[in-house]
All heavy atoms as an XYZ file, in Angstrom:
973
protein
N      49.235    101.168    186.150
C      50.114    100.799    185.066
C      51.556    101.181    185.432
O      51.806    102.215    186.028
C      49.683    101.517    183.793
C      50.392    101.018    182.570
S      49.671    101.586    181.024
C      48.228    100.581    180.951
N      52.502    100.331    185.055
C      53.909    100.562    185.376
C      54.498    101.662    184.498
O      54.088    101.863    183.356
C      54.702     99.280    185.120
C      54.333     98.119    185.992
C      55.197     96.933    185.605
C      54.761     95.682    186.320
N      55.532     94.517    185.864
N      55.503    102.356    185.051
C      56.203    103.394    184.284
C      56.799    102.825    183.005
O      56.815    103.497    181.968
C      57.327    104.017    185.121
C      56.854    104.996    186.166
C      58.026    105.626    186.887
O      58.480    105.003    187.865
O      58.477    106.707    186.463
N      57.268    101.600    183.077
C      57.854    100.947    181.916
C      56.843    100.851    180.777
O      57.136    101.195    179.630
C      58.364     99.559    182.305
C      59.002     98.714    181.222
C      60.200     99.424    180.611
C      59.446     97.388    181.798
N      55.640    100.421    181.091
C      54.590    100.319    180.066
C      54.173    101.698    179.570
O      53.929    101.894    178.379
C      53.379     99.564    180.620
C      53.718     98.116    180.933
O      54.445     97.486    180.143
O      53.269     97.630    181.990
N      54.102    102.650    180.475
C      53.714    104.016    180.088
C      54.716    104.638    179.122
O      54.329    105.412    178.242
C      53.566    104.903    181.322
C      52.332    104.654    182.178
C      52.393    105.492    183.450
C      51.066    104.955    181.398
N      55.992    104.303    179.268
C      57.000    104.828    178.356
C      56.591    104.559    176.910
O      56.678    105.437    176.052
C      58.375    104.206    178.636
C      59.395    104.524    177.581
C      60.071    105.726    177.606
C      59.654    103.638    176.546
C      61.007    106.044    176.619
C      60.581    103.941    175.553
C      61.259    105.145    175.598
N      56.142    103.344    176.641
C      55.763    102.966    175.276
C      54.385    103.523    174.898
O      54.210    104.071    173.813
C      55.741    101.443    175.136
C      57.085    100.803    175.372
C      57.409    100.208    176.584
C      58.052    100.787    174.365
C      58.643     99.608    176.795
C      59.289    100.192    174.565
C      59.581     99.606    175.780
O      60.804     99.029    175.980
N      53.434    103.373    175.795
C      52.044    103.708    175.463
C      51.793    105.202    175.310
O      50.847    105.594    174.627
C      51.109    103.102    176.509
C      51.156    101.574    176.594
C      50.262    101.070    177.708
C      50.774    100.938    175.262
N      52.632    106.039    175.897
C      52.433    107.481    175.789
C      53.005    108.068    174.497
O      52.820    109.247    174.228
C      53.046    108.195    176.995
C      52.291    107.922    178.268
C      52.934    108.565    179.485
O      54.111    108.894    179.482
N      52.150    108.736    180.537
N      53.677    107.254    173.711
C      54.238    107.732    172.445
C      53.161    107.718    171.360
O      52.227    106.929    171.392
C      55.411    106.847    172.003
C      56.501    106.679    173.032
C      57.311    107.932    173.194
C      58.487    107.722    174.112
N      58.439    108.426    175.349
N      53.324    108.602    170.387
C      52.432    108.621    169.227
C      52.980    107.681    168.163
O      54.174    107.392    168.126
C      52.340    110.044    168.645
C      51.628    111.008    169.596
O      50.712    110.562    170.316
O      51.994    112.194    169.605
N      52.088    107.245    167.280
C      52.516    106.443    166.136
C      53.247    107.351    165.156
O      52.967    108.542    165.106
C      51.303    105.796    165.456
C      50.621    104.726    166.280
C      51.483    103.487    166.548
O      52.572    103.330    165.949
O      51.071    102.667    167.367
N      54.185    106.881    164.414
C      54.660    105.495    164.315
C      55.721    105.135    165.359
O      56.166    104.001    165.420
C      55.264    105.442    162.908
C      55.794    106.803    162.683
C      54.819    107.727    163.387
N      56.101    106.095    166.198
C      57.123    105.860    167.216
C      56.717    104.747    168.178
O      57.513    103.866    168.494
C      57.403    107.154    167.969
C      58.545    107.171    168.951
C      59.859    106.783    168.294
C      58.662    108.546    169.588
N      55.467    104.769    168.618
C      54.996    103.753    169.566
C      55.137    102.353    168.975
O      55.660    101.453    169.615
C      53.548    104.013    169.958
C      53.033    102.961    170.915
C      51.594    103.022    171.400
C      50.704    104.068    170.957
N      49.369    103.982    171.577
N      54.686    102.174    167.749
C      54.765    100.866    167.109
C      56.198    100.390    166.940
O      56.498     99.212    167.147
N      57.073    101.304    166.572
C      58.488    100.976    166.403
C      59.089    100.514    167.727
O      59.732     99.462    167.799
C      59.223    102.197    165.860
S      61.013    101.988    165.709
N      58.873    101.273    168.786
C      59.428    100.931    170.097
C      58.839     99.637    170.655
O      59.562     98.822    171.241
C      59.223    102.082    171.077
C      60.043    103.337    170.793
C      59.553    104.503    171.652
C      61.527    103.089    171.019
N      57.537     99.439    170.471
C      56.912     98.199    170.954
C      57.446     96.987    170.192
O      57.675     95.925    170.781
C      55.391     98.282    170.848
C      54.725     99.146    171.911
C      53.243     99.351    171.588
C      54.881     98.535    173.296
N      57.652     97.149    168.881
C      58.235     96.048    168.113
C      59.626     95.724    168.646
O      59.965     94.564    168.864
C      58.308     96.377    166.617
C      59.041     95.312    165.861
C      58.380     94.170    165.438
C      60.409     95.419    165.621
C      59.074     93.158    164.783
C      61.104     94.421    164.969
C      60.438     93.283    164.538
N      60.446     96.762    168.837
C      61.806     96.547    169.337
C      61.796     95.877    170.700
O      62.580     94.953    170.956
C      62.558     97.875    169.406
C      62.923     98.495    168.056
C      63.358     99.931    168.238
C      64.000     97.684    167.363
N      60.910     96.317    171.565
C      60.784     95.721    172.905
C      60.513     94.226    172.792
O      61.218     93.400    173.390
C      59.643     96.405    173.652
C      59.319     95.805    174.992
C      57.996     96.347    175.519
N      57.858     96.190    176.947
C      56.764     96.512    177.607
N      55.720     97.043    176.981
N      56.703     96.334    178.916
N      59.508     93.887    172.015
C      59.132     92.478    171.868
C      60.224     91.668    171.183
O      60.497     90.524    171.553
C      57.809     92.362    171.113
C      56.655     92.899    171.927
O      56.658     92.847    173.152
N      55.659     93.445    171.247
N      60.852     92.261    170.189
C      61.898     91.549    169.451
C      63.104     91.266    170.344
O      63.635     90.145    170.338
C      62.320     92.367    168.221
C      63.318     91.648    167.383
N      62.982     90.588    166.570
C      64.664     91.815    167.255
C      64.064     90.141    165.971
N      65.102     90.865    166.373
N      63.543     92.257    171.088
C      64.698     92.076    171.972
C      64.392     91.012    173.030
O      65.210     90.127    173.293
C      65.116     93.416    172.618
C      65.673     94.362    171.546
C      66.133     93.189    173.746
C      65.833     95.802    172.003
N      63.201     91.077    173.620
C      62.837     90.090    174.648
C      62.736     88.678    174.076
O      63.070     87.704    174.754
C      61.519     90.486    175.321
C      61.616     91.683    176.262
C      60.218     92.136    176.687
C      62.481     91.365    177.472
N      62.291     88.556    172.844
C      62.138     87.239    172.223
C      63.457     86.712    171.650
O      63.564     85.516    171.364
C      61.089     87.310    171.116
N      64.440     87.582    171.514
C      65.694     87.182    170.865
C      66.431     86.104    171.649
O      67.009     85.202    171.062
C      66.603     88.402    170.656
C      67.826     88.051    169.862
C      67.765     87.951    168.479
C      69.038     87.772    170.497
C      68.875     87.594    167.743
C      70.153     87.416    169.772
C      70.069     87.322    168.395
O      71.172     86.957    167.664
N      66.420     86.188    172.954
C      67.154     85.231    173.779
C      66.437     85.080    175.117
O      66.036     86.078    175.712
C      68.593     85.722    173.994
C      69.481     84.692    174.669
O      69.303     84.459    175.890
O      70.345     84.125    173.987
N      66.324     83.858    175.592
C      65.608     83.599    176.844
C      66.292     84.229    178.056
O      65.680     84.405    179.102
C      65.450     82.095    177.061
C      66.762     81.388    177.259
C      66.613     79.901    177.483
C      67.998     79.360    177.578
N      68.316     78.205    178.091
N      67.555     84.608    177.920
C      68.298     85.219    179.030
C      68.143     86.731    179.091
O      68.756     87.376    179.942
C      69.782     84.864    178.928
C      70.017     83.390    179.146
O      69.653     82.846    180.184
N      70.599     82.732    178.163
N      67.370     87.302    178.166
C      67.151     88.747    178.166
C      65.870     89.048    178.937
O      64.828     88.453    178.693
C      67.064     89.304    176.728
C      68.399     89.109    176.011
C      66.688     90.786    176.747
C      68.403     89.530    174.548
N      65.991     89.970    179.875
C      64.841     90.391    180.671
C      64.722     91.908    180.603
O      65.651     92.605    180.193
C      64.989     89.930    182.117
O      66.158     90.479    182.684
N      63.576     92.398    181.029
C      63.278     93.818    180.943
C      63.352     94.465    182.317
O      63.001     93.853    183.318
C      61.858     93.943    180.377
C      61.449     95.288    179.957
C      60.096     95.254    179.256
O      59.239     94.419    179.608
O      59.906     96.069    178.364
N      63.806     95.717    182.355
C      63.896     96.449    183.622
C      63.663     97.932    183.356
O      63.824     98.407    182.235
C      65.263     96.236    184.256
N      63.273     98.646    184.395
C      63.108    100.098    184.335
C      64.242    100.692    185.154
O      64.256    100.602    186.375
C      61.735    100.479    184.888
C      61.424    101.931    184.833
C      61.354    102.789    185.901
C      61.126    102.719    183.683
N      61.037    104.049    185.463
C      60.874    104.030    184.105
C      61.043    102.441    182.316
C      60.557    105.061    183.225
C      60.722    103.449    181.439
C      60.479    104.746    181.895
N      65.239    101.267    184.475
C      66.406    101.839    185.163
C      66.666    103.230    184.606
O      66.559    103.445    183.397
C      67.657    100.977    184.917
C      67.559     99.586    185.519
C      68.827     98.788    185.203
C      68.723     97.387    185.716
N      69.191     97.222    187.069
N      67.015    104.138    185.481
C      67.334    105.511    185.075
C      66.189    106.146    184.274
O      66.406    106.909    183.352
C      68.633    105.562    184.247
C      69.763    104.808    184.870
C      70.190    103.586    184.349
C      70.379    105.296    186.021
C      71.218    102.874    184.937
C      71.416    104.583    186.614
C      71.824    103.375    186.062
O      72.846    102.670    186.653
N      64.969    105.742    184.628
C      63.751    106.234    183.968
C      63.729    105.923    182.473
O      63.265    106.690    181.661
C      63.569    107.727    184.236
C      63.482    108.003    185.753
C      63.212    109.397    186.101
N      61.852    109.724    185.653
C      61.432    110.953    185.432
N      62.238    111.962    185.617
N      60.208    111.175    185.030
N      64.268    104.740    182.125
C      64.319    104.278    180.743
C      64.079    102.770    180.709
O      64.389    102.073    181.672
C      65.684    104.518    180.091
C      66.471    105.660    180.563
S      68.175    105.673    179.963
C      67.980    105.735    178.234
N      63.587    102.274    179.561
C      63.458    100.818    179.412
C      64.810    100.189    179.101
O      65.436    100.515    178.090
C      62.484    100.660    178.241
C      62.570    101.933    177.482
C      63.003    102.993    178.441
N      65.270     99.351    179.997
C      66.539     98.642    179.850
C      66.268     97.171    179.644
O      65.235     96.639    180.055
C      67.401     98.798    181.105
C      68.464     99.829    180.984
C      68.185    101.150    181.268
C      69.742     99.489    180.576
C      69.166    102.120    181.160
C      70.732    100.449    180.459
C      70.443    101.769    180.751
N      67.222     96.512    179.040
C      67.166     95.070    178.876
C      68.445     94.522    179.474
O      69.533     95.068    179.268
C      67.047     94.703    177.392
C      65.802     95.274    176.777
C      65.816     96.539    176.215
C      64.610     94.578    176.812
C      64.670     97.100    175.684
C      63.451     95.133    176.283
C      63.486     96.392    175.716
N      68.292     93.460    180.251
C      69.428     92.834    180.913
C      69.667     91.466    180.306
O      68.718     90.774    179.916
C      69.168     92.696    182.406
S      68.919     94.277    183.227
N      70.920     91.091    180.211
C      71.296     89.757    179.753
C      71.933     89.046    180.938
O      72.957     89.499    181.464
C      72.260     89.826    178.565
C      72.666     88.473    178.060
C      71.778     87.698    177.318
C      73.916     87.939    178.345
C      72.135     86.440    176.864
C      74.281     86.684    177.897
C      73.390     85.940    177.160
O      73.733     84.686    176.706
N      71.290     87.985    181.379
C      71.743     87.236    182.561
C      71.963     88.166    183.751
O      72.936     88.050    184.490
C      73.007     86.437    182.248
C      72.792     85.339    181.220
C      74.055     84.548    180.972
C      73.819     83.439    179.975
N      75.056     82.695    179.662
N      71.065     89.150    183.885
C      71.096     90.059    185.018
C      71.999     91.267    184.856
O      71.997     92.153    185.710
N      72.777     91.328    183.782
C      73.677     92.463    183.558
C      73.052     93.414    182.538
O      72.453     92.971    181.555
C      75.025     91.989    183.034
C      75.791     91.153    184.034
C      77.112     90.710    183.461
C      77.847     89.835    184.463
N      79.067     89.288    183.893
N      73.221     94.720    182.764
C      72.661     95.696    181.837
C      73.233     95.451    180.442
O      74.451     95.354    180.270
C      72.934     97.118    182.310
C      72.140     97.468    183.543
S      72.047     99.224    183.941
C      73.720     99.769    183.781
N      72.338     95.364    179.469
C      72.693     94.905    178.125
C      72.435     95.986    177.069
O      73.327     96.379    176.339
C      71.857     93.650    177.854
C      72.073     93.004    176.522
C      73.291     92.421    176.205
C      71.050     92.940    175.591
C      73.482     91.799    174.984
C      71.235     92.320    174.368
C      72.454     91.743    174.067
N      71.191     96.458    176.995
C      70.849     97.504    176.035
C      69.616     98.256    176.535
O      69.005     97.876    177.527
C      70.634     96.936    174.630
S      69.179     95.895    174.413
N      69.276     99.325    175.829
C      68.122    100.125    176.221
C      67.528    100.781    174.990
O      68.152    100.831    173.925
C      68.514    101.182    177.260
C      69.505    102.204    176.763
C      69.075    103.437    176.272
C      70.873    101.944    176.772
C      69.990    104.378    175.800
C      71.781    102.879    176.315
C      71.336    104.087    175.828
O      72.235    105.017    175.367
N      66.316    101.269    175.131
C      65.640    102.003    174.063
C      65.401    103.423    174.534
O      65.088    103.660    175.697
C      64.298    101.343    173.717
C      64.379     99.918    173.180
C      62.972     99.355    172.984
C      65.170     99.855    171.889
N      65.538    104.361    173.616
C      65.311    105.753    173.956
C      64.934    106.522    172.704
O      65.054    106.018    171.589
C      66.552    106.350    174.621
C      66.271    107.625    175.350
C      66.759    108.872    175.077
C      65.402    107.796    176.480
N      66.262    109.789    175.968
C      65.408    109.142    176.845
C      64.609    106.915    177.218
C      64.675    109.659    177.896
C      63.867    107.428    178.271
C      63.904    108.775    178.614
N      64.494    107.763    172.900
C      64.128    108.636    171.788
C      64.932    109.929    171.930
O      64.934    110.541    173.005
C      62.612    108.946    171.797
C      62.251    109.888    170.671
C      61.801    107.656    171.716
N      65.620    110.324    170.863
C      66.387    111.559    170.864
C      65.436    112.729    171.038
O      64.461    112.869    170.302
C      67.166    111.686    169.547
C      68.019    112.927    169.506
O      67.513    114.047    169.506
N      69.315    112.729    169.443
N      65.698    113.578    172.022
C      64.795    114.682    172.338
C      64.762    115.750    171.239
O      63.771    116.452    171.103
C      65.203    115.309    173.665
C      64.955    114.384    174.842
C      65.222    115.083    176.150
C      65.218    114.200    177.358
N      64.299    113.164    177.487
N      65.821    115.870    170.465
C      65.877    116.881    169.407
C      65.284    116.372    168.093
O      64.431    117.016    167.493
C      67.335    117.319    169.168
O      67.896    117.714    170.413
C      67.408    118.475    168.192
N      65.747    115.203    167.657
C      65.321    114.666    166.351
C      64.067    113.805    166.455
O      63.453    113.496    165.435
C      66.438    113.814    165.723
O      66.663    112.658    166.545
C      67.721    114.602    165.577
N      63.725    113.372    167.666
C      62.583    112.485    167.926
C      62.750    111.119    167.247
O      61.770    110.431    166.993
C      61.255    113.139    167.518
C      61.059    114.467    168.175
N      60.757    114.596    169.505
C      61.173    115.730    167.686
C      60.675    115.883    169.820
N      60.932    116.591    168.732
N      63.993    110.745    166.983
C      64.270    109.440    166.401
C      64.535    108.430    167.517
O      65.265    108.725    168.462
C      65.493    109.496    165.483
C      65.250    110.236    164.195
C      66.495    110.236    163.339
O      67.530    110.749    163.742
N      66.384    109.653    162.162
N      63.960    107.238    167.377
C      64.231    106.203    168.373
C      65.629    105.621    168.148
O      66.162    105.670    167.029
C      63.158    105.155    168.087
C      62.874    105.304    166.632
C      63.035    106.774    166.338
N      66.202    105.114    169.227
C      67.473    104.409    169.062
C      67.605    103.307    170.090
O      66.953    103.308    171.128
C      68.670    105.354    169.090
C      68.922    106.122    170.368
C      69.645    105.565    171.422
C      68.474    107.427    170.510
C      69.910    106.289    172.570
C      68.740    108.165    171.661
C      69.454    107.587    172.688
O      69.713    108.300    173.828
N      68.452    102.354    169.734
C      68.795    101.255    170.622
C      70.217    101.520    171.092
O      71.129    101.681    170.272
C      68.723     99.923    169.870
C      69.120     98.719    170.696
S      68.953     97.152    169.800
C      70.305     97.260    168.637
N      70.403    101.599    172.395
C      71.728    101.818    172.964
C      72.296    100.510    173.479
O      71.599     99.749    174.140
N      73.554    100.280    173.165
C      74.236     99.071    173.625
C      75.183     99.458    174.760
O      76.077    100.283    174.576
C      75.024     98.422    172.476
C      74.164     98.053    171.279
S      72.743     96.983    171.652
C      73.539     95.517    172.270
N      74.968     98.872    175.926
C      75.719     99.253    177.124
C      77.226     99.072    176.920
O      78.005     99.955    177.249
C      75.220     98.473    178.362
C      76.117     98.723    179.563
C      73.783     98.869    178.681
N      77.659     97.971    176.378
C      79.090     97.735    176.139
C      79.446     98.065    174.690
O      80.308     97.429    174.081
C      79.462     96.286    176.473
C      79.333     95.940    177.940
C      80.304     96.712    178.838
O      81.340     97.205    178.346
O      80.020     96.817    180.047
N      78.825     99.074    174.159
C      78.991     99.438    172.763
C      80.424     99.728    172.344
O      80.802     99.426    171.217
N      81.216    100.278    173.232
C      82.595    100.608    172.847
C      83.392     99.356    172.481
O      84.412     99.429    171.812
C      83.298    101.398    173.943
C      83.709    100.580    175.149
C      84.499    101.427    176.158
N      85.030    100.655    177.228
C      84.351    100.169    178.263
N      83.058    100.376    178.343
N      84.939     99.478    179.220
N      82.902     98.203    172.911
C      83.569     96.942    172.607
C      82.977     96.274    171.364
O      83.427     95.192    170.981
C      83.459     95.991    173.797
C      84.169     96.507    175.043
C      83.972     95.561    176.199
C      84.625     96.101    177.469
N      84.365     95.221    178.620
N      81.977     96.901    170.756
C      81.313     96.345    169.583
C      81.670     97.163    168.352
O      81.631     98.390    168.388
C      79.789     96.344    169.770
C      79.242     95.560    170.957
C      77.750     95.811    171.102
C      79.520     94.074    170.793
N      82.001     96.486    167.274
C      82.313     97.164    166.020
C      81.237     96.836    164.992
O      81.112     95.699    164.558
C      83.687     96.728    165.498
C      84.842     97.222    166.339
C      84.923     98.743    166.411
O      84.635     99.405    165.394
O      85.253     99.263    167.497
N      80.471     97.843    164.650
C      79.457     97.729    163.599
C      79.278     99.122    163.023
O      79.201    100.102    163.772
C      78.129     97.196    164.172
C      77.162     96.820    163.108
N      76.393     97.757    162.443
C      76.858     95.617    162.569
C      75.655     97.134    161.544
N      75.917     95.842    161.601
N      79.189     99.238    161.688
C      79.115    100.565    161.066
C      77.892    101.391    161.461
O      77.934    102.623    161.373
C      79.115    100.267    159.563
C      78.795     98.824    159.433
C      79.207     98.163    160.703
N      76.824    100.767    161.921
C      75.632    101.517    162.312
C      75.607    101.875    163.792
O      74.691    102.550    164.246
C      74.359    100.758    161.921
C      74.134    100.612    160.414
C      72.844     99.847    160.140
C      74.096    101.971    159.732
N      76.598    101.431    164.534
C      76.706    101.816    165.944
C      77.598    103.048    166.036
O      78.738    103.031    165.564
C      77.299    100.683    166.785
C      76.398     99.497    167.067
C      77.177     98.415    167.798
C      75.170     99.903    167.861
N      77.067    104.104    166.647
C      77.838    105.339    166.797
C      78.015    105.667    168.276
O      77.150    105.373    169.091
C      77.192    106.513    166.030
C      75.758    106.753    166.502
C      77.228    106.265    164.538
C      75.109    107.975    165.895
N      79.135    106.293    168.598
C      79.444    106.565    170.004
C      79.067    107.985    170.407
O      78.775    108.244    171.564
C      80.922    106.251    170.321
C      81.104    106.106    171.826
C      81.854    107.273    169.720
C      82.279    105.296    172.246
N      79.069    108.929    169.477
C      78.819    110.343    169.751
C      79.687    110.788    170.925
O      80.885    110.576    170.910
C      77.332    110.613    169.983
C      76.490    110.413    168.726
C      75.028    110.688    168.936
O      74.499    110.420    170.033
O      74.395    111.174    167.973
N      79.099    111.384    171.956
C      79.876    111.892    173.093
C      79.906    110.915    174.266
O      80.302    111.270    175.363
C      79.302    113.241    173.550
C      79.427    114.313    172.503
C      78.793    115.596    172.956
C      78.858    116.633    171.851
N      78.178    117.862    172.205
N      79.481    109.712    174.020
C      79.452    108.714    175.090
C      80.824    108.052    175.227
O      81.539    107.893    174.255
C      78.404    107.652    174.765
C      77.011    108.191    174.685
C      76.073    107.166    174.050
N      74.756    107.717    173.875
C      74.387    108.452    172.827
N      75.233    108.711    171.868
N      73.156    108.916    172.742
N      81.143    107.615    176.426
C      82.435    106.952    176.624
C      82.300    105.432    176.598
O      83.257    104.740    176.270
C      83.053    107.382    177.953
O      82.203    107.036    179.021
N      81.135    104.933    176.911
C      80.964    103.478    177.016
C      79.967    102.930    176.013
O      80.185    101.896    175.402
C      80.503    103.143    178.437
C      80.278    101.685    178.681
C      79.838    101.447    180.111
N      79.591    100.046    180.379
C      79.012     99.594    181.465
N      78.637    100.434    182.415
N      78.810     98.305    181.636
N      78.867    103.606    175.859
C      77.763    103.086    175.061
C      77.807    103.598    173.628
O      78.299    104.681    173.363
C      76.441    103.478    175.702
C      76.304    102.946    177.098
S      74.743    103.396    177.834
C      75.063    103.023    179.533
N      77.292    102.762    172.728
C      77.077    103.168    171.338
C      75.593    102.996    171.052
O      74.918    102.175    171.682
C      77.881    102.303    170.372
C      79.362    102.593    170.354
C      80.040    101.769    169.272
C      81.532    101.998    169.246
N      82.204    101.140    168.248
N      75.106    103.772    170.092
C      73.694    103.682    169.755
C      73.507    103.371    168.277
O      74.378    103.668    167.445
C      72.940    104.980    170.112
C      73.436    106.160    169.278
C      73.043    105.265    171.605
C      72.565    107.401    169.376
N      72.364    102.795    167.981
C      71.937    102.582    166.605
C      70.655    103.385    166.429
O      69.635    103.087    167.055
C      71.671    101.108    166.332
C      71.174    100.850    164.932
S      70.800     99.111    164.694
C      70.028     99.200    163.099
N      70.727    104.419    165.593
C      69.564    105.276    165.343
C      68.652    104.597    164.339
O      69.104    104.022    163.348
C      70.023    106.655    164.833
C      70.898    107.335    165.876
C      68.813    107.518    164.484
C      71.581    108.593    165.399
N      67.364    104.674    164.618
C      66.358    104.048    163.754
C      65.407    105.110    163.217
O      65.310    106.197    163.767
C      65.580    102.995    164.549
C      66.468    101.888    165.120
C      65.835    101.279    166.334
C      66.731    100.855    164.058
N      64.707    104.761    162.167
C      63.684    105.634    161.603
C      62.348    104.932    161.808
O      62.105    103.875    161.214
C      63.952    105.889    160.123
C      62.980    106.877    159.513
O      61.856    107.053    160.006
N      63.379    107.516    158.450
N      61.485    105.507    162.633
C      60.203    104.877    162.969
C      59.270    104.791    161.765
O      58.301    104.046    161.787
C      59.524    105.644    164.099
N      59.556    105.538    160.718
C      58.692    105.542    159.533
C      59.170    104.575    158.455
O      58.565    104.501    157.395
C      58.583    106.962    158.987
C      57.895    107.878    159.983
C      57.666    109.267    159.448
O      57.761    109.470    158.231
O      57.372    110.159    160.262
N      60.243    103.868    158.718
C      60.770    102.888    157.767
C      60.746    101.500    158.397
O      60.585    101.357    159.607
C      62.213    103.245    157.387
C      62.340    104.536    156.610
C      63.785    104.867    156.270
O      64.709    104.106    156.662
O      63.996    105.909    155.629
N      60.939    100.492    157.552
C      61.029     99.126    158.064
C      62.198     99.026    159.031
O      63.269     99.595    158.788
C      61.227     98.130    156.927
C      59.976     97.946    156.072
O      58.875     98.335    156.530
O      60.103     97.425    154.957
N      61.987     98.309    160.101
C      63.039     98.123    161.099
C      64.046     97.112    160.549
O      63.650     96.036    160.086
C      62.432     97.650    162.433
C      61.520     98.751    162.988
C      63.515     97.279    163.440
C      60.693     98.356    164.163
N      65.334     97.443    160.590
C      66.366     96.532    160.059
C      66.624     95.360    161.015
O      67.623     95.326    161.733
C      67.588     97.440    159.916
C      67.394     98.478    160.973
C      65.897     98.690    161.074
N      65.715     94.407    160.997
C      65.734     93.286    161.947
C      67.038     92.502    161.875
O      67.617     92.163    162.912
C      64.511     92.372    161.725
C      64.583     91.135    162.600
C      63.224     93.136    161.986
N      67.509     92.220    160.665
C      68.738     91.433    160.546
C      69.932     92.169    161.148
O      70.779     91.562    161.796
C      68.995     91.065    159.091
C      68.017     90.010    158.598
C      68.349     89.500    157.209
O      69.540     89.516    156.826
O      67.423     89.078    156.519
N      69.992     93.480    160.955
C      71.078     94.273    161.539
C      70.985     94.261    163.057
O      71.994     94.092    163.751
C      71.026     95.718    161.004
O      71.118     95.691    159.580
C      72.150     96.555    161.583
N      69.787     94.427    163.579
C      69.590     94.389    165.026
C      69.995     93.017    165.570
O      70.683     92.929    166.590
C      68.133     94.742    165.393
C      67.906     96.234    165.113
C      67.815     94.393    166.841
C      66.474     96.661    165.169
N      69.608     91.960    164.872
C      69.988     90.612    165.306
C      71.505     90.437    165.319
O      72.055     89.831    166.241
C      69.354     89.559    164.404
C      67.866     89.431    164.622
O      67.318     89.953    165.582
N      67.200     88.747    163.715
N      72.174     90.981    164.318
C      73.635     90.893    164.256
C      74.261     91.583    165.458
O      75.173     91.044    166.106
C      74.154     91.531    162.947
O      73.630     90.794    161.846
C      75.677     91.546    162.894
N      73.775     92.765    165.782
C      74.313     93.520    166.917
C      74.015     92.809    168.233
O      74.889     92.697    169.106
C      73.774     94.961    166.902
C      74.369     95.717    165.699
C      74.083     95.684    168.214
C      73.725     97.050    165.408
N      72.801     92.300    168.395
C      72.459     91.558    169.614
C      73.337     90.319    169.757
O      73.831     90.012    170.854
C      70.975     91.172    169.608
C      69.971     92.319    169.706
C      68.549     91.798    169.549
C      70.122     93.099    171.006
N      73.552     89.625    168.658
C      74.388     88.419    168.682
C      75.826     88.766    169.090
O      76.437     88.062    169.912
C      74.374     87.766    167.302
C      75.118     86.455    167.232
C      74.970     85.862    165.830
C      75.657     84.515    165.734
N      75.474     83.925    164.399
N      76.375     89.844    168.511
C      77.734     90.274    168.872
C      77.822     90.598    170.355
O      78.785     90.242    171.030
C      78.115     91.509    168.045
C      78.363     91.241    166.591
S      78.530     92.729    165.532
C      79.268     93.930    166.574
N      76.813     91.300    170.866
C      76.816     91.690    172.279
C      76.694     90.476    173.192
O      77.389     90.393    174.220
C      75.688     92.682    172.542
N      75.855     89.531    172.843
C      75.702     88.318    173.659
C      77.014     87.548    173.712
O      77.416     87.065    174.776
C      74.527     87.458    173.142
C      73.212     88.126    173.542
C      74.616     86.022    173.676
C      71.980     87.495    172.943
N      77.701     87.445    172.571
C      79.010     86.778    172.572
C      79.965     87.461    173.544
O      80.720     86.792    174.258
C      79.616     86.806    171.167
C      79.122     85.721    170.287
C      80.001     85.624    169.042
N      79.222     85.131    167.939
C      79.190     85.632    166.725
N      79.960     86.658    166.422
N      78.449     85.107    165.794
N      79.939     88.782    173.558
C      80.795     89.553    174.458
C      80.456     89.247    175.925
O      81.341     89.023    176.747
C      80.612     91.043    174.173
C      81.407     92.017    175.005
C      82.886     91.888    174.685
C      80.929     93.437    174.756
N      79.174     89.196    176.244
C      78.743     88.944    177.612
C      79.030     87.498    178.035
O      79.222     87.228    179.213
C      77.256     89.238    177.777
C      76.954     90.708    177.962
C      77.133     91.618    176.931
C      76.464     91.184    179.166
C      76.845     92.966    177.098
C      76.170     92.539    179.352
C      76.377     93.414    178.299
O      76.088     94.747    178.480
N      79.031     86.582    177.079
C      79.259     85.172    177.409
C      80.735     84.818    177.559
O      81.070     83.712    177.976
C      78.617     84.270    176.345
C      77.120     84.127    176.547
O      76.624     84.432    177.653
O      76.430     83.712    175.595
N      81.626     85.748    177.230
C      83.072     85.462    177.357
C      83.475     85.428    178.824
O      82.977     86.100    179.648
C      83.895     86.526    176.638
C      83.878     86.331    175.152
C      84.817     87.309    174.490
C      84.822     87.076    172.986
N      85.683     87.994    172.300
């Protein structure tokens, strides 16, 4: 089994279900999005360029979606924290995933990459 698959399968519920949903949703969002294992994390590329990634905060155990060019994206749910380039959207694995918000952020990022 690939490390990429193990990242998801080794998580406990509800975290596993949340991350697997996000994985499938991001991949289905646009035909130009592909999956990669980079820096020991699940990354998604748009037309071959690093686009976003999924991770779990080691302290809070909350999943988040990181946007590689986040500093160029303005959305109230994207936070930069101590990062210089990327912004993240923190999610709650025990609540409904805000699909429309995620779609809005993905759409904004794709527009940025297509410029």
